[in-house]
C-alpha positions in Angstrom: -9.6 -4.0 60.5 -6.1 -4.9 59.0 -7.7 -7.5 56.5 -10.1 -4.6 55.3 -7.4 -2.3 54.7 -5.5 -4.9 52.9 -8.3 -5.4 50.5 -8.6 -1.8 49.7 -5.1 -1.7 48.6 -5.4 -4.7 46.5 -8.5 -3.1 44.8 -6.5 -0.1 44.2 -3.7 -1.9 42.4 -6.3 -3.7 40.5 -7.7 -0.2 39.2 -4.4 0.9 38.3 -3.8 -2.3 36.3 -7.1 -2.0 34.5 -6.3 1.6 33.7 -2.9 0.7 32.5 -4.4 -2.3 30.4 -6.9 0.2 28.7 -4.3 2.6 28.0 -2.1 0.0 26.4 -4.9 -1.2 24.4 -5.8 2.1 23.1 -2.4 3.0 22.1 -2.1 -0.4 20.4 -5.1 0.5 18.4 -4.0 3.9 17.3 -0.4 3.1 16.9 0.7 3.7 13.3 1.8 1.1 11.2 3.8 1.7 8.1 3.4 -0.7 5.1 5.6 -0.2 2.1 4.4 -1.6 -1.5 7.3 -1.9 -4.0 6.7 -2.7 -7.4 8.9 -2.9 -10.7 7.1 -3.1 -14.0 9.5 -4.7 -16.6 9.0 -4.6 -20.1 11.9 -7.1 -21.0 10.3 -9.7 -18.7 6.6 -8.8 -19.2 6.1 -9.0 -15.4 5.2 -6.8 -12.3 7.1 -7.7 -9.5 5.9 -6.7 -6.0 7.0 -6.7 -2.5 5.2 -5.7 0.6 7.2 -4.5 3.8 6.2 -3.9 7.2 8.4 -1.2 9.1 11.2 -2.1 6.5 10.9 -5.7 6.9 9.7 -7.9 3.9 6.4 -9.5 4.4 5.8 -11.3 1.3 7.0 -10.8 -2.6 6.0 -12.2 -5.8 5.2 -11.3 -9.5 2.1 -11.0 -11.5 1.8 -11.5 -15.1 -0.7 -11.3 -18.1 -2.3 -14.6 -19.5 -5.1 -15.1 -22.0 -7.6 -15.5 -19.0 -6.6 -12.9 -16.9 -3.8 -11.8 -14.6 -1.9 -14.6 -12.7 -0.3 -13.6 -9.4 2.6 -15.9 -8.3 2.7 -15.6 -4.5 5.5 -18.5 -4.0 7.0 -20.7 -6.5 4.5 -23.4 -6.1 1.4 -21.2 -5.6 -0.2 -18.9 -7.8 -3.7 -17.0 -8.2 -5.7 -16.5 -11.3 -7.9 -13.2 -11.5 -10.1 -13.4 -14.6 -10.5 -10.2 -16.5 -14.3 -10.0 -15.8 -13.5 -10.2 -12.0 -11.1 -7.3 -11.8 -14.0 -4.7 -11.7 -15.6 -6.5 -8.9 -12.4 -6.1 -7.0 -12.9 -2.2 -7.5 -16.2 -2.4 -5.5 -14.8 -4.5 -2.8 -11.8 -2.0 -2.4 -14.1 1.1 -1.7 -13.7 0.7 2.1 -10.0 1.1 1.8 -10.2 4.4 0.7 -9.8 5.6 4.5 -6.0 4.6 4.4 -3.5 7.4 3.6 -0.3 7.2 1.4 2.3 9.4 2.8 5.3 8.7 0.4 5.2 8.1 -3.3 8.5 7.3 -5.1 8.5 6.5 -8.9 11.5 5.9 -11.1 11.2 5.4 -14.8 14.1 4.0 -17.0 13.3 4.8 -20.7 15.3 3.9 -23.8 15.1 3.4 -27.6 17.7 1.7 -30.0 17.4 4.2 -32.7 16.6 7.7 -31.2 17.1 9.4 -27.8 14.4 12.1 -28.7 11.3 9.6 -28.0 12.4 8.6 -24.5 13.3 12.1 -23.7 9.9 13.5 -25.1 7.9 10.7 -23.1 9.9 11.6 -20.0 9.1 15.2 -20.3 5.4 14.5 -20.7 5.1 12.1 -17.8 7.1 14.5 -15.7 4.8 17.2 -16.6 1.6 15.1 -15.9 3.2 13.7 -12.6 3.9 17.5 -11.4 0.3 18.2 -12.1 -1.1 15.3 -10.1 1.7 15.9 -7.4 0.3 19.5 -7.2 -3.3 18.4 -6.8 -2.4 15.8 -4.3 0.0 18.4 -2.2 -3.1 20.9 -2.2 -5.2 18.1 -0.7 -2.7 16.2 1.6 0.3 18.4 2.3 2.1 15.7 4.4 2.6 13.5 1.1 6.2 13.2 -0.2 6.5 12.9 -3.8 9.4 11.9 -5.6 10.1 11.2 -9.4 13.3 10.4 -11.1 13.9 9.5 -14.9 16.9 7.7 -16.5 17.0 7.9 -20.4 19.2 5.5 -22.1 20.5 5.8 -25.8 21.2 3.1 -28.0 19.1 0.6 -25.5 15.3 -0.5 -25.7 14.3 -0.2 -22.4 11.2 0.4 -20.2 11.4 -0.2 -16.4 9.1 1.4 -13.9 10.0 1.4 -10.2 7.3 2.3 -7.6 7.1 2.5 -3.8 4.3 3.8 -2.0 4.4 4.0 1.7 0.7 3.4 3.6 -0.1 4.4 7.0 -2.7 2.8 9.0 -3.6 1.5 12.5 -5.8 -1.7 13.8 -8.5 0.7 14.6 -8.9 1.8 10.9 -8.4 -1.9 9.8 -11.4 -3.0 12.2 -13.6 0.2 11.1 -12.9 -1.1 7.2 -14.0 -4.8 8.2 -17.1 -3.5 10.0 -17.8 -1.1 6.7 -17.5 -4.7 4.8 -19.6 -6.6 6.9 -22.1 -4.0 7.0 -22.2 -3.7 3.3 -22.5 -7.4 3.0 -25.5 -7.6 5.5 -27.4 -4.5 4.3 -26.9 -5.0 0.5 -26.0 -8.6 0.4 -23.0 -8.0 -1.5 
């Protein structure tokens, strides 16, 4: 009799362990992951510098530049990937399952300058700001949780164009798994 009672207690503990394991796995599936993509387009260097951060910790960084064959992306000092111009439009089709991810913060900073006149950079900064406000208004009406920030610096007597961009994307493991399933089903059904 005593042994039977002992087995029931052990089974009860296993039920709680399984319940806790299920709750922990479910929590990990829906736990939000914040990825920040930072980019800097430099006219002086003719390069686009980028970095990917996870919870503020840098995952990797690199830079991209235009060449005659396409775009070359330098991931490390010794490793680079060339994307031909004709393959760029194919990338757009494969990125379609990623439309489920949401950006929650967009920060831009533009440095404009002209050696001869300050009027042109002022005009372009006002024009860009006008369109940015329209796009921001449309985004805010559709997704009110998005934080948008825009900043302009105008330089006089200096030929300059620098664009800084920071996008924070929120996702979770469940969304990543669903995107992978969409890609796999698309490959199985459509053969793409």
